[in-house]
All heavy atoms as a GROMACS GRO file, in nm:
protein
  618
    1MET      N    1   0.856   1.577  -0.206
    1MET     CA    2   0.852   1.523  -0.066
    1MET      C    3   0.922   1.388  -0.065
    1MET      O    4   0.883   1.305  -0.147
    1MET     CB    5   0.705   1.513  -0.024
    1MET     CG    6   0.698   1.488   0.126
    1MET     SD    7   0.526   1.496   0.189
    1MET     CE    8   0.501   1.668   0.212
    2SER      N    9   1.002   1.359   0.023
    2SER     CA   10   1.076   1.232   0.026
    2SER      C   11   0.992   1.123   0.096
    2SER      O   12   0.885   1.156   0.157
    2SER     CB   13   1.201   1.251   0.108
    2SER     OG   14   1.177   1.268   0.250
    3MET      N   15   1.035   1.001   0.081
    3MET     CA   16   0.972   0.886   0.139
    3MET      C   17   0.966   0.892   0.284
    3MET      O   18   0.870   0.866   0.353
    3MET     CB   19   1.044   0.757   0.103
    3MET     CG   20   0.984   0.637   0.169
    3MET     SD   21   0.809   0.611   0.124
    3MET     CE   22   0.824   0.528  -0.035
    4ILE      N   23   1.075   0.947   0.350
    4ILE     CA   24   1.076   0.967   0.491
    4ILE      C   25   0.970   1.072   0.537
    4ILE      O   26   0.896   1.054   0.638
    4ILE     CB   27   1.219   1.020   0.538
    4ILE    CG1   28   1.323   0.905   0.513
    4ILE    CG2   29   1.214   1.053   0.689
    4ILE    CD1   30   1.464   0.953   0.531
    5ASP      N   31   0.962   1.178   0.455
    5ASP     CA   32   0.858   1.273   0.500
    5ASP      C   33   0.718   1.218   0.486
    5ASP      O   34   0.628   1.253   0.571
    5ASP     CB   35   0.870   1.401   0.403
    5ASP     CG   36   0.999   1.484   0.435
    5ASP    OD1   37   1.046   1.474   0.544
    5ASP    OD2   38   1.043   1.549   0.329
    6LEU      N   39   0.690   1.147   0.375
    6LEU     CA   40   0.553   1.091   0.360
    6LEU      C   41   0.529   0.987   0.475
    6LEU      O   42   0.414   0.980   0.528
    6LEU     CB   43   0.554   1.009   0.233
    6LEU     CG   44   0.548   1.095   0.107
    6LEU    CD1   45   0.558   1.005  -0.022
    6LEU    CD2   46   0.419   1.172   0.105
    7LEU      N   47   0.626   0.907   0.515
    7LEU     CA   48   0.604   0.812   0.629
    7LEU      C   49   0.574   0.889   0.761
    7LEU      O   50   0.482   0.855   0.830
    7LEU     CB   51   0.727   0.732   0.650
    7LEU     CG   52   0.750   0.610   0.560
    7LEU    CD1   53   0.888   0.555   0.567
    7LEU    CD2   54   0.635   0.499   0.578
    8LYS      N   55   0.643   0.991   0.780
    8LYS     CA   56   0.629   1.071   0.909
    8LYS      C   57   0.493   1.148   0.903
    8LYS      O   58   0.432   1.154   1.012
    8LYS     CB   59   0.753   1.166   0.928
    8LYS     CG   60   0.874   1.091   0.978
    8LYS     CD   61   0.981   1.186   0.995
    8LYS     CE   62   1.113   1.110   1.044
    8LYS     NZ   63   1.220   1.203   1.086
    9TRP      N   64   0.466   1.202   0.796
    9TRP     CA   65   0.327   1.271   0.787
    9TRP      C   66   0.219   1.162   0.807
    9TRP      O   67   0.119   1.197   0.872
    9TRP     CB   68   0.319   1.343   0.652
    9TRP     CG   69   0.358   1.477   0.662
    9TRP    CD1   70   0.479   1.525   0.595
    9TRP    CD2   71   0.312   1.588   0.743
    9TRP    NE1   72   0.505   1.661   0.639
    9TRP    CE2   73   0.394   1.702   0.724
    9TRP    CE3   74   0.209   1.598   0.823
    9TRP    CZ2   75   0.378   1.824   0.784
    9TRP    CZ3   76   0.185   1.730   0.878
    9TRP    CH2   77   0.262   1.833   0.863
   10TYR      N   78   0.227   1.044   0.737
   10TYR     CA   79   0.117   0.944   0.763
   10TYR      C   80   0.117   0.906   0.901
   10TYR      O   81   0.004   0.899   0.961
   10TYR     CB   82   0.145   0.820   0.682
   10TYR     CG   83   0.048   0.705   0.714
   10TYR    CD1   84  -0.081   0.718   0.666
   10TYR    CD2   85   0.092   0.612   0.796
   10TYR    CE1   86  -0.164   0.612   0.713
   10TYR    CE2   87  -0.001   0.514   0.844
   10TYR     CZ   88  -0.133   0.509   0.798
   10TYR     OH   89  -0.227   0.424   0.843
   11ALA      N   90   0.229   0.890   0.970
   11ALA     CA   91   0.237   0.848   1.106
   11ALA      C   92   0.169   0.950   1.203
   11ALA      O   93   0.092   0.914   1.288
   11ALA     CB   94   0.381   0.824   1.153
   12ALA      N   95   0.204   1.086   1.174
   12ALA     CA   96   0.144   1.180   1.257
   12ALA      C   97  -0.007   1.193   1.239
   12ALA      O   98  -0.086   1.204   1.340
   12ALA     CB   99   0.216   1.324   1.219
   13VAL      N  100  -0.053   1.198   1.119
   13VAL     CA  101  -0.198   1.218   1.092
   13VAL      C  102  -0.273   1.089   1.137
   13VAL      O  103  -0.377   1.107   1.209
   13VAL     CB  104  -0.226   1.242   0.944
   13VAL    CG1  105  -0.377   1.236   0.906
   13VAL    CG2  106  -0.165   1.379   0.895
   14SER      N  107  -0.223   0.977   1.104
   14SER     CA  108  -0.295   0.852   1.152
   14SER      C  109  -0.298   0.844   1.308
   14SER      O  110  -0.393   0.798   1.372
   14SER     CB  111  -0.240   0.723   1.088
   14SER     OG  112  -0.108   0.711   1.136
   15GLY      N  113  -0.191   0.891   1.371
   15GLY     CA  114  -0.189   0.886   1.520
   15GLY      C  115  -0.293   0.979   1.578
   15GLY      O  116  -0.356   0.941   1.677
   16VAL      N  117  -0.308   1.097   1.521
   16VAL     CA  118  -0.406   1.195   1.568
   16VAL      C  119  -0.548   1.134   1.542
   16VAL      O  120  -0.635   1.139   1.633
   16VAL     CB  121  -0.393   1.326   1.488
   16VAL    CG1  122  -0.513   1.422   1.510
   16VAL    CG2  123  -0.269   1.397   1.534
   17VAL      N  124  -0.577   1.072   1.426
   17VAL     CA  125  -0.706   1.010   1.409
   17VAL      C  126  -0.733   0.907   1.504
   17VAL      O  127  -0.839   0.888   1.555
   17VAL     CB  128  -0.720   0.970   1.253
   17VAL    CG1  129  -0.838   0.893   1.232
   17VAL    CG2  130  -0.713   1.089   1.163
   18ALA      N  131  -0.628   0.820   1.519
   18ALA     CA  132  -0.647   0.703   1.611
   18ALA      C  133  -0.674   0.751   1.752
   18ALA      O  134  -0.769   0.696   1.823
   18ALA     CB  135  -0.519   0.615   1.612
   19ALA      N  136  -0.602   0.844   1.798
   19ALA     CA  137  -0.631   0.902   1.938
   19ALA      C  138  -0.770   0.958   1.943
   19ALA      O  139  -0.839   0.944   2.045
   19ALA     CB  140  -0.529   1.020   1.965
   20PHE      N  141  -0.822   1.028   1.835
   20PHE     CA  142  -0.964   1.075   1.846
   20PHE      C  143  -1.061   0.958   1.849
   20PHE      O  144  -1.152   0.960   1.933
   20PHE     CB  145  -0.986   1.160   1.716
   20PHE     CG  146  -1.124   1.216   1.718
   20PHE    CD1  147  -1.163   1.314   1.800
   20PHE    CD2  148  -1.225   1.172   1.609
   20PHE    CE1  149  -1.292   1.364   1.797
   20PHE    CE2  150  -1.344   1.221   1.613
   20PHE     CZ  151  -1.377   1.324   1.704
   21MET      N  152  -1.029   0.852   1.763
   21MET     CA  153  -1.119   0.734   1.768
   21MET      C  154  -1.130   0.671   1.915
   21MET      O  155  -1.240   0.632   1.961
   21MET     CB  156  -1.076   0.630   1.671
   21MET     CG  157  -1.092   0.679   1.530
   21MET     SD  158  -1.018   0.556   1.412
   21MET     CE  159  -1.134   0.425   1.426
   22VAL      N  160  -1.009   0.654   1.977
   22VAL     CA  161  -1.006   0.597   2.106
   22VAL      C  162  -1.080   0.692   2.209
   22VAL      O  163  -1.145   0.641   2.292
   22VAL     CB  164  -0.865   0.566   2.148
   22VAL    CG1  165  -0.862   0.524   2.290
   22VAL    CG2  166  -0.805   0.457   2.066
   23SER      N  167  -1.059   0.821   2.195
   23SER     CA  168  -1.116   0.916   2.302
   23SER      C  169  -1.267   0.922   2.284
   23SER      O  170  -1.329   0.963   2.380
   23SER     CB  171  -1.053   1.050   2.273
   23SER     OG  172  -1.102   1.115   2.158
   24LEU      N  173  -1.317   0.888   2.168
   24LEU     CA  174  -1.463   0.894   2.153
   24LEU      C  175  -1.540   0.798   2.247
   24LEU      O  176  -1.652   0.826   2.281
   24LEU     CB  177  -1.504   0.855   2.012
   24LEU     CG  178  -1.477   0.965   1.908
   24LEU    CD1  179  -1.513   0.903   1.764
   24LEU    CD2  180  -1.554   1.086   1.922
   25ASP      N  181  -1.468   0.687   2.286
   25ASP     CA  182  -1.535   0.584   2.376
   25ASP      C  183  -1.672   0.550   2.311
   25ASP      O  184  -1.769   0.537   2.383
   25ASP     CB  185  -1.549   0.640   2.515
   25ASP     CG  186  -1.576   0.530   2.613
   25ASP    OD1  187  -1.547   0.416   2.587
   25ASP    OD2  188  -1.628   0.566   2.724
   26SER      N  189  -1.665   0.509   2.188
   26SER     CA  190  -1.789   0.468   2.116
   26SER      C  191  -1.806   0.319   2.107
   26SER      O  192  -1.870   0.264   2.025
   26SER     CB  193  -1.786   0.524   1.964
   26SER     OG  194  -1.794   0.662   1.976
   27GLY      N  195  -1.748   0.246   2.206
   27GLY     CA  196  -1.759   0.098   2.200
   27GLY      C  197  -1.629   0.036   2.164
   27GLY      O  198  -1.535   0.090   2.110
   28ARG      N  199  -1.634  -0.102   2.183
   28ARG     CA  200  -1.511  -0.178   2.157
   28ARG      C  201  -1.463  -0.178   2.018
   28ARG      O  202  -1.350  -0.180   1.984
   28ARG     CB  203  -1.546  -0.323   2.203
   28ARG     CG  204  -1.549  -0.336   2.356
   28ARG     CD  205  -1.583  -0.483   2.393
   28ARG     NE  206  -1.475  -0.570   2.367
   28ARG     CZ  207  -1.368  -0.588   2.443
   28ARG    NH1  208  -1.362  -0.515   2.568
   28ARG    NH2  209  -1.278  -0.675   2.420
   29ARG      N  210  -1.556  -0.175   1.921
   29ARG     CA  211  -1.524  -0.190   1.781
   29ARG      C  212  -1.449  -0.063   1.734
   29ARG      O  213  -1.348  -0.079   1.669
   29ARG     CB  214  -1.648  -0.210   1.696
   29ARG     CG  215  -1.627  -0.246   1.553
   29ARG     CD  216  -1.754  -0.290   1.486
   29ARG     NE  217  -1.727  -0.345   1.352
   29ARG     CZ  218  -1.688  -0.467   1.327
   29ARG    NH1  219  -1.662  -0.550   1.423
   29ARG    NH2  220  -1.666  -0.505   1.202
   30VAL      N  221  -1.503   0.053   1.761
   30VAL     CA  222  -1.437   0.172   1.725
   30VAL      C  223  -1.302   0.191   1.787
   30VAL      O  224  -1.202   0.230   1.726
   30VAL     CB  225  -1.531   0.296   1.755
   30VAL    CG1  226  -1.458   0.428   1.728
   30VAL    CG2  227  -1.655   0.298   1.670
   31THR      N  228  -1.302   0.157   1.919
   31THR     CA  229  -1.167   0.172   1.991
   31THR      C  230  -1.073   0.067   1.935
   31THR      O  231  -0.951   0.099   1.916
   31THR     CB  232  -1.192   0.144   2.146
   31THR    OG1  233  -1.276   0.238   2.199
   31THR    CG2  234  -1.062   0.138   2.227
   32GLY      N  235  -1.122  -0.049   1.907
   32GLY     CA  236  -1.023  -0.151   1.847
   32GLY      C  237  -0.961  -0.109   1.710
   32GLY      O  238  -0.852  -0.121   1.681
   33TRP      N  239  -1.055  -0.046   1.625
   33TRP     CA  240  -1.000  -0.003   1.500
   33TRP      C  241  -0.912   0.121   1.519
   33TRP      O  242  -0.821   0.145   1.442
   33TRP     CB  243  -1.116   0.033   1.406
   33TRP     CG  244  -1.175  -0.096   1.345
   33TRP    CD1  245  -1.286  -0.157   1.371
   33TRP    CD2  246  -1.100  -0.185   1.253
   33TRP    NE1  247  -1.301  -0.269   1.304
   33TRP    CE2  248  -1.184  -0.295   1.232
   33TRP    CE3  249  -0.978  -0.176   1.190
   33TRP    CZ2  250  -1.149  -0.400   1.144
   33TRP    CZ3  251  -0.938  -0.294   1.110
   33TRP    CH2  252  -1.023  -0.390   1.085
   34GLY      N  253  -0.938   0.200   1.622
   34GLY     CA  254  -0.852   0.314   1.657
   34GLY      C  255  -0.705   0.245   1.690
   34GLY      O  256  -0.609   0.303   1.653
   35MET      N  257  -0.709   0.139   1.773
   35MET     CA  258  -0.589   0.078   1.809
   35MET      C  259  -0.511   0.017   1.689
   35MET      O  260  -0.390   0.026   1.677
   35MET     CB  261  -0.608  -0.032   1.913
   35MET     CG  262  -0.662   0.023   2.051
   35MET     SD  263  -0.568   0.146   2.137
   35MET     CE  264  -0.422   0.062   2.166
   36ALA      N  265  -0.592  -0.037   1.593
   36ALA     CA  266  -0.538  -0.090   1.470
   36ALA      C  267  -0.463   0.022   1.396
   36ALA      O  268  -0.354   0.007   1.332
   36ALA     CB  269  -0.642  -0.159   1.385
   37LEU      N  270  -0.528   0.142   1.388
   37LEU     CA  271  -0.463   0.255   1.328
   37LEU      C  272  -0.342   0.291   1.397
   37LEU      O  273  -0.246   0.339   1.332
   37LEU     CB  274  -0.574   0.367   1.307
   37LEU     CG  275  -0.529   0.489   1.224
   37LEU    CD1  276  -0.502   0.445   1.079
   37LEU    CD2  277  -0.645   0.588   1.222
   38PHE      N  278  -0.342   0.291   1.527
   38PHE     CA  279  -0.227   0.314   1.599
   38PHE      C  280  -0.100   0.228   1.569
   38PHE      O  281   0.005   0.266   1.559
   38PHE     CB  282  -0.250   0.314   1.765
   38PHE     CG  283  -0.288   0.441   1.822
   38PHE    CD1  284  -0.382   0.434   1.920
   38PHE    CD2  285  -0.223   0.556   1.802
   38PHE    CE1  286  -0.429   0.553   1.989
   38PHE    CE2  287  -0.263   0.677   1.869
   38PHE     CZ  288  -0.367   0.670   1.964
   39VAL      N  289  -0.143   0.105   1.541
   39VAL     CA  290  -0.045   0.009   1.498
   39VAL      C  291   0.021   0.048   1.364
   39VAL      O  292   0.148   0.042   1.358
   39VAL     CB  293  -0.102  -0.139   1.479
   39VAL    CG1  294  -0.012  -0.229   1.409
   39VAL    CG2  295  -0.129  -0.200   1.622
   40THR      N  296  -0.052   0.095   1.270
   40THR     CA  297   0.001   0.133   1.145
   40THR      C  298   0.086   0.267   1.163
   40THR      O  299   0.189   0.284   1.093
   40THR     CB  300  -0.103   0.162   1.031
   40THR    OG1  301  -0.184   0.269   1.064
   40THR    CG2  302  -0.191   0.034   1.011
   41SER      N  303   0.040   0.344   1.250
   41SER     CA  304   0.116   0.464   1.282
   41SER      C  305   0.252   0.433   1.339
   41SER      O  306   0.352   0.488   1.306
   41SER     CB  307   0.028   0.549   1.378
   41SER     OG  308   0.110   0.671   1.422
   42SER      N  309   0.252   0.338   1.434
   42SER     CA  310   0.381   0.297   1.493
   42SER      C  311   0.472   0.240   1.394
   42SER      O  312   0.593   0.263   1.389
   42SER     CB  313   0.356   0.192   1.607
   42SER     OG  314   0.288   0.256   1.719
   43ILE      N  315   0.418   0.153   1.294
   43ILE     CA  316   0.504   0.101   1.198
   43ILE      C  317   0.564   0.205   1.103
   43ILE      O  318   0.680   0.199   1.070
   43ILE     CB  319   0.422  -0.006   1.118
   43ILE    CG1  320   0.391  -0.125   1.205
   43ILE    CG2  321   0.489  -0.048   0.988
   43ILE    CD1  322   0.287  -0.227   1.145
   44ALA      N  323   0.477   0.299   1.071
   44ALA     CA  324   0.532   0.416   0.991
   44ALA      C  325   0.636   0.492   1.059
   44ALA      O  326   0.737   0.534   1.002
   44ALA     CB  327   0.411   0.506   0.949
   45TRP      N  328   0.613   0.521   1.190
   45TRP     CA  329   0.720   0.592   1.264
   45TRP      C  330   0.851   0.508   1.281
   45TRP      O  331   0.956   0.566   1.269
   45TRP     CB  332   0.669   0.622   1.415
   45TRP     CG  333   0.587   0.745   1.427
   45TRP    CD1  334   0.457   0.750   1.477
   45TRP    CD2  335   0.624   0.880   1.393
   45TRP    NE1  336   0.418   0.880   1.469
   45TRP    CE2  337   0.512   0.960   1.418
   45TRP    CE3  338   0.741   0.940   1.335
   45TRP    CZ2  339   0.504   1.103   1.394
   45TRP    CZ3  340   0.742   1.077   1.316
   45TRP    CH2  341   0.634   1.151   1.349
   46ILE      N  342   0.832   0.375   1.287
   46ILE     CA  343   0.957   0.298   1.302
   46ILE      C  344   1.030   0.306   1.167
   46ILE      O  345   1.152   0.317   1.166
   46ILE     CB  346   0.918   0.154   1.341
   46ILE    CG1  347   0.874   0.145   1.484
   46ILE    CG2  348   1.036   0.062   1.316
   46ILE    CD1  349   0.802   0.015   1.521
   47ALA      N  350   0.954   0.283   1.059
   47ALA     CA  351   1.015   0.294   0.924
   47ALA      C  352   1.088   0.426   0.902
   47ALA      O  353   1.201   0.437   0.858
   47ALA     CB  354   0.921   0.265   0.812
   48GLY      N  355   1.014   0.538   0.937
   48GLY     CA  356   1.081   0.667   0.922
   48GLY      C  357   1.203   0.683   1.006
   48GLY      O  358   1.297   0.748   0.974
   49ALA      N  359   1.190   0.625   1.129
   49ALA     CA  360   1.311   0.644   1.226
   49ALA      C  361   1.424   0.559   1.170
   49ALA      O  362   1.543   0.614   1.181
   49ALA     CB  363   1.269   0.589   1.357
   50VAL      N  364   1.401   0.446   1.111
   50VAL     CA  365   1.519   0.369   1.059
   50VAL      C  366   1.581   0.438   0.948
   50VAL      O  367   1.691   0.455   0.926
   50VAL     CB  368   1.461   0.229   1.015
   50VAL    CG1  369   1.564   0.154   0.929
   50VAL    CG2  370   1.426   0.148   1.135
   51LEU      N  371   1.494   0.493   0.850
   51LEU     CA  372   1.546   0.563   0.734
   51LEU      C  373   1.617   0.689   0.770
   51LEU      O  374   1.715   0.731   0.699
   51LEU     CB  375   1.429   0.590   0.637
   51LEU     CG  376   1.368   0.471   0.564
   51LEU    CD1  377   1.249   0.507   0.481
   51LEU    CD2  378   1.473   0.404   0.476
   52SER      N  379   1.581   0.756   0.873
   52SER     CA  380   1.638   0.887   0.918
   52SER      C  381   1.739   0.865   1.023
   52SER      O  382   1.796   0.960   1.079
   52SER     CB  383   1.539   0.988   0.958
   52SER     OG  384   1.462   0.951   1.068
   53ARG      N  385   1.760   0.744   1.064
   53ARG     CA  386   1.857   0.702   1.173
   53ARG      C  387   1.829   0.774   1.306
   53ARG      O  388   1.917   0.836   1.367
   53ARG     CB  389   2.003   0.730   1.130
   53ARG     CG  390   2.040   0.634   1.015
   53ARG     CD  391   2.184   0.654   0.980
   53ARG     NE  392   2.223   0.553   0.880
   53ARG     CZ  393   2.280   0.577   0.763
   53ARG    NH1  394   2.326   0.709   0.741
   53ARG    NH2  395   2.311   0.493   0.677
   54ASP      N  396   1.699   0.772   1.338
   54ASP     CA  397   1.650   0.837   1.464
   54ASP      C  398   1.623   0.725   1.566
   54ASP      O  399   1.501   0.678   1.577
   54ASP     CB  400   1.539   0.925   1.439
   54ASP     CG  401   1.502   1.009   1.554
   54ASP    OD1  402   1.539   0.982   1.667
   54ASP    OD2  403   1.407   1.097   1.535
   55GLU      N  404   1.723   0.668   1.630
   55GLU     CA  405   1.712   0.552   1.720
   55GLU      C  406   1.611   0.570   1.839
   55GLU      O  407   1.537   0.493   1.857
   55GLU     CB  408   1.841   0.512   1.779
   55GLU     CG  409   1.930   0.447   1.674
   55GLU     CD  410   2.022   0.547   1.592
   55GLU    OE1  411   2.024   0.671   1.634
   55GLU    OE2  412   2.075   0.514   1.494
   56PRO      N  413   1.619   0.690   1.905
   56PRO     CA  414   1.520   0.714   2.016
   56PRO      C  415   1.365   0.699   1.959
   56PRO      O  416   1.280   0.641   2.029
   56PRO     CB  417   1.545   0.846   2.070
   56PRO     CG  418   1.695   0.864   2.032
   56PRO     CD  419   1.706   0.800   1.899
   57LEU      N  420   1.339   0.763   1.849
   57LEU     CA  421   1.205   0.757   1.798
   57LEU      C  422   1.163   0.618   1.755
   57LEU      O  423   1.057   0.566   1.781
   57LEU     CB  424   1.193   0.850   1.677
   57LEU     CG  425   1.052   0.858   1.605
   57LEU    CD1  426   0.953   0.916   1.702
   57LEU    CD2  427   1.059   0.950   1.474
   58GLY      N  428   1.257   0.544   1.701
   58GLY     CA  429   1.243   0.407   1.668
   58GLY      C  430   1.214   0.314   1.797
   58GLY      O  431   1.116   0.233   1.789
   59ALA      N  432   1.296   0.333   1.889
   59ALA     CA  433   1.282   0.261   2.016
   59ALA      C  434   1.149   0.281   2.084
   59ALA      O  435   1.077   0.198   2.127
   59ALA     CB  436   1.392   0.282   2.117
   60GLN      N  437   1.110   0.412   2.089
   60GLN     CA  438   0.983   0.447   2.152
   60GLN      C  439   0.868   0.378   2.074
   60GLN      O  440   0.771   0.326   2.139
   60GLN     CB  441   0.952   0.600   2.141
   60GLN     CG  442   0.826   0.644   2.194
   60GLN     CD  443   0.794   0.793   2.163
   60GLN    OE1  444   0.845   0.845   2.068
   60GLN    NE2  445   0.705   0.847   2.238
   61ASN      N  446   0.865   0.382   1.953
   61ASN     CA  447   0.758   0.319   1.874
   61ASN      C  448   0.761   0.171   1.862
   61ASN      O  449   0.652   0.108   1.832
   61ASN     CB  450   0.750   0.388   1.730
   61ASN     CG  451   0.685   0.522   1.746
   61ASN    OD1  452   0.561   0.530   1.743
   61ASN    ND2  453   0.753   0.632   1.753
   62MET      N  454   0.871   0.108   1.896
   62MET     CA  455   0.878  -0.034   1.911
   62MET      C  456   0.789  -0.078   2.031
   62MET      O  457   0.717  -0.168   2.028
   62MET     CB  458   1.021  -0.089   1.921
   62MET     CG  459   1.102  -0.084   1.802
   62MET     SD  460   1.045  -0.187   1.673
   62MET     CE  461   1.100  -0.339   1.730
   63VAL      N  462   0.813   0.002   2.138
   63VAL     CA  463   0.732  -0.016   2.256
   63VAL      C  464   0.585   0.008   2.236
   63VAL      O  465   0.494  -0.074   2.273
   63VAL     CB  466   0.786   0.070   2.380
   63VAL    CG1  467   0.696   0.049   2.506
   63VAL    CG2  468   0.933   0.012   2.408
   64LEU      N  469   0.564   0.121   2.171
   64LEU     CA  470   0.417   0.159   2.145
   64LEU      C  471   0.343   0.056   2.046
   64LEU      O  472   0.234   0.025   2.068
   64LEU     CB  473   0.411   0.298   2.080
   64LEU     CG  474   0.446   0.414   2.183
   64LEU    CD1  475   0.441   0.541   2.103
   64LEU    CD2  476   0.345   0.411   2.296
   65LEU      N  477   0.431  -0.003   1.957
   65LEU     CA  478   0.377  -0.112   1.861
   65LEU      C  479   0.330  -0.222   1.950
   65LEU      O  480   0.216  -0.270   1.923
   65LEU     CB  481   0.486  -0.145   1.770
   65LEU     CG  482   0.442  -0.260   1.674
   65LEU    CD1  483   0.326  -0.226   1.588
   65LEU    CD2  484   0.560  -0.294   1.582
   66GLY      N  485   0.407  -0.265   2.053
   66GLY     CA  486   0.366  -0.375   2.136
   66GLY      C  487   0.237  -0.339   2.222
   66GLY      O  488   0.143  -0.422   2.231
   67ILE      N  489   0.238  -0.224   2.272
   67ILE     CA  490   0.113  -0.180   2.345
   67ILE      C  491  -0.004  -0.165   2.256
   67ILE      O  492  -0.114  -0.220   2.292
   67ILE     CB  493   0.143  -0.037   2.416
   67ILE    CG1  494   0.253  -0.054   2.529
   67ILE    CG2  495   0.011   0.018   2.476
   67ILE    CD1  496   0.302   0.085   2.571
   68ASN      N  497   0.010  -0.105   2.132
   68ASN     CA  498  -0.101  -0.094   2.049
   68ASN      C  499  -0.150  -0.229   1.993
   68ASN      O  500  -0.268  -0.254   1.983
   68ASN     CB  501  -0.065  -0.002   1.931
   68ASN     CG  502  -0.030   0.136   1.975
   68ASN    OD1  503  -0.086   0.189   2.071
   68ASN    ND2  504   0.053   0.205   1.905
   69SER      N  505  -0.057  -0.328   1.978
   69SER     CA  506  -0.100  -0.467   1.938
   69SER      C  507  -0.177  -0.528   2.040
   69SER      O  508  -0.275  -0.596   2.011
   69SER     CB  509   0.034  -0.539   1.899
   69SER     OG  510   0.098  -0.488   1.786
   70PHE      N  511  -0.133  -0.510   2.164
   70PHE     CA  512  -0.218  -0.565   2.281
   70PHE      C  513  -0.354  -0.501   2.274
   70PHE      O  514  -0.459  -0.567   2.304
   70PHE     CB  515  -0.145  -0.543   2.412
   70PHE     CG  516  -0.230  -0.582   2.527
   70PHE    CD1  517  -0.247  -0.717   2.554
   70PHE    CD2  518  -0.285  -0.498   2.605
   70PHE    CE1  519  -0.328  -0.765   2.658
   70PHE    CE2  520  -0.363  -0.543   2.720
   70PHE     CZ  521  -0.387  -0.675   2.737
   71GLY      N  522  -0.370  -0.366   2.247
   71GLY     CA  523  -0.496  -0.302   2.238
   71GLY      C  524  -0.579  -0.366   2.130
   71GLY      O  525  -0.710  -0.386   2.142
   72VAL      N  526  -0.522  -0.398   2.011
   72VAL     CA  527  -0.603  -0.464   1.899
   72VAL      C  528  -0.653  -0.595   1.955
   72VAL      O  529  -0.771  -0.623   1.931
   72VAL     CB  530  -0.507  -0.480   1.779
   72VAL    CG1  531  -0.578  -0.572   1.673
   72VAL    CG2  532  -0.481  -0.344   1.711
   73TYR      N  533  -0.565  -0.676   2.019
   73TYR     CA  534  -0.603  -0.802   2.071
   73TYR      C  535  -0.722  -0.781   2.166
   73TYR      O  536  -0.827  -0.849   2.166
   73TYR     CB  537  -0.487  -0.872   2.138
   73TYR     CG  538  -0.532  -0.990   2.220
   73TYR    CD1  539  -0.568  -1.116   2.157
   73TYR    CD2  540  -0.540  -0.986   2.360
   73TYR    CE1  541  -0.609  -1.216   2.238
   73TYR    CE2  542  -0.582  -1.094   2.436
   73TYR     CZ  543  -0.613  -1.207   2.378
   73TYR     OH  544  -0.665  -1.316   2.438
   74ARG      N  545  -0.702  -0.688   2.256
   74ARG     CA  546  -0.806  -0.670   2.366
   74ARG      C  547  -0.936  -0.627   2.314
   74ARG      O  548  -1.038  -0.678   2.361
   74ARG     CB  549  -0.749  -0.567   2.460
   74ARG     CG  550  -0.842  -0.541   2.582
   74ARG     CD  551  -0.776  -0.465   2.688
   74ARG     NE  552  -0.861  -0.449   2.802
   74ARG     CZ  553  -0.908  -0.334   2.851
   74ARG    NH1  554  -0.865  -0.226   2.805
   74ARG    NH2  555  -0.991  -0.339   2.949
   75TYR      N  556  -0.945  -0.539   2.216
   75TYR     CA  557  -1.066  -0.483   2.173
   75TYR      C  558  -1.130  -0.544   2.045
   75TYR      O  559  -1.253  -0.536   2.021
   75TYR     CB  560  -1.059  -0.339   2.145
   75TYR     CG  561  -1.036  -0.249   2.273
   75TYR    CD1  562  -0.916  -0.203   2.315
   75TYR    CD2  563  -1.137  -0.225   2.350
   75TYR    CE1  564  -0.894  -0.133   2.428
   75TYR    CE2  565  -1.134  -0.157   2.470
   75TYR     CZ  566  -1.012  -0.116   2.508
   75TYR     OH  567  -0.995  -0.041   2.631
   76LEU      N  568  -1.041  -0.606   1.965
   76LEU     CA  569  -1.098  -0.664   1.839
   76LEU      C  570  -1.097  -0.815   1.840
   76LEU      O  571  -1.182  -0.873   1.772
   76LEU     CB  572  -1.021  -0.617   1.716
   76LEU     CG  573  -1.045  -0.470   1.683
   76LEU    CD1  574  -0.968  -0.436   1.547
   76LEU    CD2  575  -1.187  -0.433   1.652
   77ILE      N  576  -1.004  -0.875   1.911
   77ILE     CA  577  -0.990  -1.025   1.899
   77ILE      C  578  -1.043  -1.100   2.011
   77ILE      O  579  -1.122  -1.197   1.993
   77ILE     CB  580  -0.837  -1.059   1.874
   77ILE    CG1  581  -0.788  -1.001   1.740
   77ILE    CG2  582  -0.816  -1.209   1.874
   77ILE    CD1  583  -0.636  -1.011   1.719
   78ARG      N  584  -1.007  -1.066   2.134
   78ARG     CA  585  -1.050  -1.126   2.259
   78ARG      C  586  -1.198  -1.109   2.273
   78ARG      O  587  -1.254  -0.998   2.255
   78ARG     CB  588  -0.960  -1.080   2.372
   78ARG     CG  589  -1.004  -1.148   2.503
   78ARG     CD  590  -0.920  -1.096   2.619
   78ARG     NE  591  -0.977  -0.959   2.657
   78ARG     CZ  592  -0.934  -0.890   2.764
   78ARG    NH1  593  -0.841  -0.943   2.839
   78ARG    NH2  594  -0.985  -0.780   2.795
   79LYS      N  595  -1.256  -1.217   2.319
   79LYS     CA  596  -1.412  -1.212   2.348
   79LYS      C  597  -1.428  -1.162   2.488
   79LYS      O  598  -1.345  -1.186   2.569
   79LYS     CB  599  -1.469  -1.350   2.341
   79LYS     CG  600  -1.458  -1.411   2.205
   79LYS     CD  601  -1.540  -1.334   2.103
   79LYS     CE  602  -1.527  -1.408   1.973
   79LYS     NZ  603  -1.564  -1.321   1.856
   80ARG      N  604  -1.525  -1.069   2.510
   80ARG     CA  605  -1.546  -1.020   2.644
   80ARG      C  606  -1.601  -1.140   2.732
   80ARG      O  607  -1.675  -1.222   2.684
   80ARG     CB  608  -1.657  -0.915   2.640
   80ARG     CG  609  -1.601  -0.780   2.597
   80ARG     CD  610  -1.696  -0.678   2.570
   80ARG     NE  611  -1.767  -0.625   2.683
   80ARG     CZ  612  -1.856  -0.522   2.674
   80ARG    NH1  613  -1.876  -0.463   2.565
   80ARG    NH2  614  -1.921  -0.484   2.781
   81GLY      N  615  -1.547  -1.139   2.851
   81GLY     CA  616  -1.580  -1.252   2.949
   81GLY      C  617  -1.669  -1.204   3.053
   81GLY      O  618  -1.708  -1.118   3.103
   0.00000   0.00000   0.00000
């Protein structure tokens, strides 16, 4: 299995696990860690897209990386007001 395949498999599996964590609605901490896992998934997708020269996939995940990073800030860093 190539490095690209490993990155893409990690990205796919971690994205599914993160989506499940967020969908559980088990509180800010679980949702926040789900968002953190989404961040790693986006990074893996970006790396896989760069290595396989898949610009649309890379562009999509650059945007998702920003959204997921905001989710980490919102659920793990920012204090509830």
